[in-house]
C-alpha positions in Angstrom: 67.3 87.0 76.8 65.7 90.4 77.5 62.3 89.1 76.3 62.6 86.2 78.7 63.0 88.5 81.8 60.1 90.7 80.6 57.9 87.6 80.3 58.7 86.9 84.0 57.0 90.3 84.8 60.2 92.3 85.1 60.3 96.0 84.2 61.8 96.5 80.7 64.7 98.7 82.0 65.6 96.1 84.6 65.2 93.3 82.1 67.8 94.9 79.8 70.2 95.4 82.7 69.8 91.9 84.1 70.1 90.4 80.6 73.2 92.3 79.9 74.8 91.2 83.2 73.9 87.6 82.4 75.4 87.9 78.9 78.6 89.3 80.3 78.9 86.5 82.9 78.1 83.8 80.2 81.2 85.1 78.3 83.5 86.1 81.1 83.2 83.0 83.3 83.7 80.4 80.5 86.5 82.5 79.2 88.4 82.4 82.5 87.9 78.7 82.7 89.2 78.4 79.1 92.2 80.5 80.0 93.1 78.1 82.8 92.8 75.1 80.5 94.7 76.6 77.6 97.6 77.3 79.9 97.6 73.6 80.7 97.3 72.8 76.9 100.1 75.2 76.2 102.5 73.5 78.6 101.5 70.1 77.3 102.2 71.0 73.7 105.6 72.5 74.6 106.4 69.3 76.6 105.3 67.0 73.7 107.4 68.9 71.2 110.4 68.8 73.5 109.9 65.1 74.4 108.8 65.8 78.0 105.7 64.9 80.0 104.5 68.3 81.1 102.0 68.8 84.0 100.9 65.3 85.1 100.7 65.3 88.9 97.8 67.6 90.1 94.5 66.0 89.2 93.9 63.4 86.4 96.5 63.9 83.6 97.5 67.1 85.4 94.3 68.9 84.5 94.1 70.8 87.8 97.7 72.2 87.5 96.5 75.6 86.4 94.0 75.8 89.3 96.8 74.9 91.7 99.0 77.6 90.3 96.1 80.1 90.6 95.6 79.1 94.2 99.3 79.5 94.9 99.5 83.1 93.6 96.2 84.0 95.3 97.7 83.0 98.7 101.0 84.9 98.1 101.7 88.3 99.5 101.3 91.3 97.2 104.7 93.1 97.3 104.7 96.7 96.2 108.2 98.2 95.6 108.8 101.1 98.0 110.1 103.4 95.1 107.2 102.6 92.8 104.1 104.7 92.0 101.7 102.6 94.0 98.5 103.7 92.4 99.6 103.2 88.8 101.5 100.1 89.8 98.3 98.4 91.0 96.1 99.9 88.2 98.3 98.5 85.3 97.3 94.8 85.7 93.7 95.7 86.2 93.7 97.6 82.9 95.4 94.8 81.1 92.9 92.2 82.3 89.8 94.4 81.8 90.8 95.4 78.2 91.3 91.8 77.4 87.8 90.9 78.5 86.0 93.9 77.0 87.0 93.0 73.5 85.0 89.8 73.6 81.7 91.7 73.7 81.5 91.8 69.9 82.8 88.3 69.2 80.0 86.1 67.6 80.3 82.4 68.7 77.5 81.3 66.4 74.8 83.0 64.3 73.1 85.4 66.7 75.2 84.3 69.7 76.9 87.6 70.5 76.7 90.0 73.3 76.7 93.2 71.2 76.2 92.7 67.4 77.2 96.2 66.4 77.8 97.3 62.9 81.3 98.5 63.6 82.5 95.4 65.5 85.8 95.2 63.7 86.6 98.9 64.4 85.7 98.2 68.1 88.1 95.3 68.2 90.9 97.5 66.6 90.2 100.3 69.1 90.1 98.0 72.2 93.2 96.1 71.2 95.2 99.3 70.9 94.4 100.1 74.5 96.3 97.0 75.8 99.6 98.8 75.4 98.6 101.2 78.2 98.6 98.4 80.9 102.1 97.3 79.9 103.5 100.8 79.6 102.0 101.8 83.0 103.5 98.7 84.6 106.9 99.4 83.3 106.9 103.0 84.2 105.3 102.7 87.7 107.8 99.9 88.7 110.6 102.5 88.8 113.1 99.8 87.7 115.2 99.8 84.6 114.2 96.3 83.2 110.5 96.9 83.4 110.9 100.3 81.9 113.0 98.9 79.0 110.3 96.3 78.5 107.5 98.9 78.4 109.3 100.9 75.7 109.7 97.8 73.7 106.1 96.8 74.1 104.9 100.3 73.0 107.0 100.3 69.8 106.2 96.6 69.0 102.4 96.9 69.4 102.2 100.1 67.4 104.4 98.7 64.6 102.2 95.6 64.1 98.8 97.3 64.7 99.5 99.4 61.6 99.9 96.3 59.5 96.9 94.6 61.1 94.8 97.7 60.3 95.5 97.5 56.6 94.9 93.7 56.6 91.5 94.4 58.1 90.8 96.9 55.4 91.4 94.1 52.8 88.8 91.9 54.6 86.3 94.7 54.8 86.7 95.5 51.1 85.7 91.9 50.3 83.0 91.6 52.9 81.6 95.2 52.5 80.9 95.5 56.2 82.5 96.0 59.6 80.0 93.7 61.3 81.8 90.5 62.3 78.7 88.3 61.9 78.1 89.6 58.4 81.8 89.1 57.6 81.4 85.4 58.5 78.2 85.1 56.4 80.0 86.6 53.4 82.5 83.8 53.6 79.8 81.1 53.0 80.8 79.2 49.8 83.4 81.8 48.9 85.8 79.3 47.4 84.3 77.7 44.3 80.8 77.8 45.9 81.5 75.2 48.5 84.6 76.2 50.6 83.7 78.5 53.5 86.4 81.1 54.3 88.5 83.8 52.8 91.7 81.7 53.3 90.9 80.0 49.9 91.2 83.4 48.1 94.6 83.9 46.5 94.5 87.6 47.3 93.5 87.2 50.9 95.6 84.1 51.8 98.9 86.1 52.0 97.0 88.6 54.2 96.0 85.8 56.6 99.7 84.7 56.8 100.7 88.3 57.7 97.8 88.6 60.1 98.7 85.4 61.9 102.3 86.5 62.3 101.2 89.9 63.4 98.9 88.3 65.9 102.0 86.6 67.5 103.7 90.0 67.7 100.6 91.8 69.0 100.2 89.2 71.9 104.0 89.2 72.5 104.4 85.5 71.8 107.5 83.8 70.7 109.3 84.7 68.4 108.3 88.2 69.3 108.4 88.1 73.1 111.0 90.8 73.4 109.0 92.4 76.2 109.6 89.4 78.5 113.0 88.3 77.2 114.3 86.5 80.3 117.9 86.5 79.1 117.8 90.3 78.8 115.1 91.8 81.0 114.5 89.2 83.8 110.7 89.1 83.3 110.1 92.4 81.5 107.3 94.6 82.7 106.2 91.9 85.2 109.5 91.8 87.0 108.3 93.6 90.2 104.9 92.0 90.3 103.8 89.1 92.5 100.6 87.4 93.7 97.3 88.3 92.0 98.7 91.3 90.2 101.1 89.0 88.4 98.2 86.5 87.7 96.1 89.3 86.2 98.8 89.9 83.6 98.8 86.2 82.7 95.1 86.1 82.5 95.0 89.2 80.3 97.8 87.8 78.1 96.1 84.5 77.4 92.6 86.1 77.0 94.3 88.3 74.3 95.8 85.2 72.7 92.4 83.5 72.5 91.0 86.7 71.1 93.5 86.7 68.2 92.8 83.0 67.6 89.1 83.9 67.4 89.8 86.7 65.0 91.8 84.4 62.7 88.8 82.1 62.7 86.2 84.8 62.1 88.0 86.9 59.5 89.6 84.1 57.3 88.3 80.7 58.2 84.5 81.1 58.2 83.8 81.5 61.9 81.0 79.1 63.0 80.5 77.8 59.4 81.8 74.2 58.6 84.9 74.1 56.4 82.9 73.1 53.3 79.3 73.4 52.2 78.2 69.8 52.9 74.7 69.3 54.5 75.6 66.8 57.2 78.4 69.0 58.5 75.7 71.5 59.5 74.4 68.9 62.0 77.4 69.9 64.2 76.4 73.1 66.1 78.1 76.3 64.8 79.7 77.1 68.2 81.5 73.7 68.1 83.1 74.6 64.7 84.0 78.0 66.1 85.7 76.5 69.2 87.5 73.8 67.1 89.0 76.4 64.7 90.0 78.7 67.6 91.7 75.8 69.4 93.5 74.9 66.1 94.9 78.4 65.9 95.9 78.2 69.6 97.8 74.9 68.9 99.6 76.8 66.1 100.5 79.6 68.6 101.9 76.9 71.0 103.7 75.1 68.2 105.5 78.3 67.1 106.4 79.0 70.7 108.0 75.6 71.2 110.0 75.6 67.9 111.0 79.1 66.7 113.9 81.0 68.2 113.4 84.6 69.5 114.0 87.5 67.0 116.4 90.3 67.8 114.7 93.6 68.3 116.1 95.1 65.1 114.7 92.1 63.2 111.3 92.6 64.8 111.1 96.2 63.8 112.4 95.5 60.3 109.8 92.8 59.7 107.0 95.1 60.9 107.9 98.4 59.1 109.9 97.2 56.0 108.1 94.0 55.1 104.5 93.8 56.5 103.5 97.4 56.2 104.5 97.8 52.5 103.1 94.4 51.7 99.7 95.1 53.3 99.5 98.5 51.6 100.2 96.9 48.2 97.5 94.3 48.8 95.0 97.0 49.7 95.6 98.6 46.3 95.6 95.3 44.5 92.4 94.1 46.1 90.7 97.4 45.6 91.6 97.3 41.9 90.5 93.7 41.5 87.1 94.4 43.1 86.6 97.4 41.0 87.2 95.3 37.8 85.2 92.2 38.8 82.5 93.2 41.3 81.8 96.8 40.2 82.5 96.5 36.5 85.3 99.1 36.5 82.9 101.9 37.4 84.5 104.9 38.9 
């Protein structure tokens, strides 16, 4: 894209700036539209599983329901509690929303279709995702209310607990791929299973790690059954209790952008990204970005399916699963995969 602007006679420095802005907009604007539509899909899936109709009034088949909801919160008054820390109270949803968008900079949608194809893309994702806890914690503390504060403490403990397991799972993927670059990790999955199945999910050593990663993704994004931070029966609405209008909407946008991010990571790390499921020539007639979006949508459907069917965990069960099951399991698999690769790929060389 930079070369295109230079060919128009633009200075090289300005061409880089304009190309970067265009790249950001090409990701951010469709992502915001996607968030609006997946909220609609989310509600439709819940309704179908519970034998209800779901949104079906605003627009054809209810497709405009999310936009109507967005307009409603946009026109509402922003109420700031008198006892709150106003600066931090307003900054918290902005941080949550911004961090959710920034992570998409290194996500490859197809071969070469990525804003920043950096060599440490996976580390970048891990670093950015760990920042999301700050928005929630700041919201809970700045509200100066007991329910949001309890929710913020839960969120901090929950995110840290499951990020540790996610970190070790990513180590397993990096050991097999030999790189932190997300595009290279996808390419390393080409024909990984018997020479024709694309994806690490087919690997007996990595499939259990995908299961743990998927469950940890639910916990990291605070989805059912791990939505202890927003447990309405205990905490009203959790850290969002005191929020209204666009501040509340920014939390929702950030939350669903994070959910889409985790769905995309499941696709990229274990299911071959933009590659077709198997190495058959006519499947490559379908553009890679279509395969990527189909796989990401499949994982979002699984997120919605779990939310509509699985009951909420108790907090002690949540912590026990993270620290006593997933952490030891992921550590053991790091050792097992390292040993297996030393024996098979490197011939047992020290």
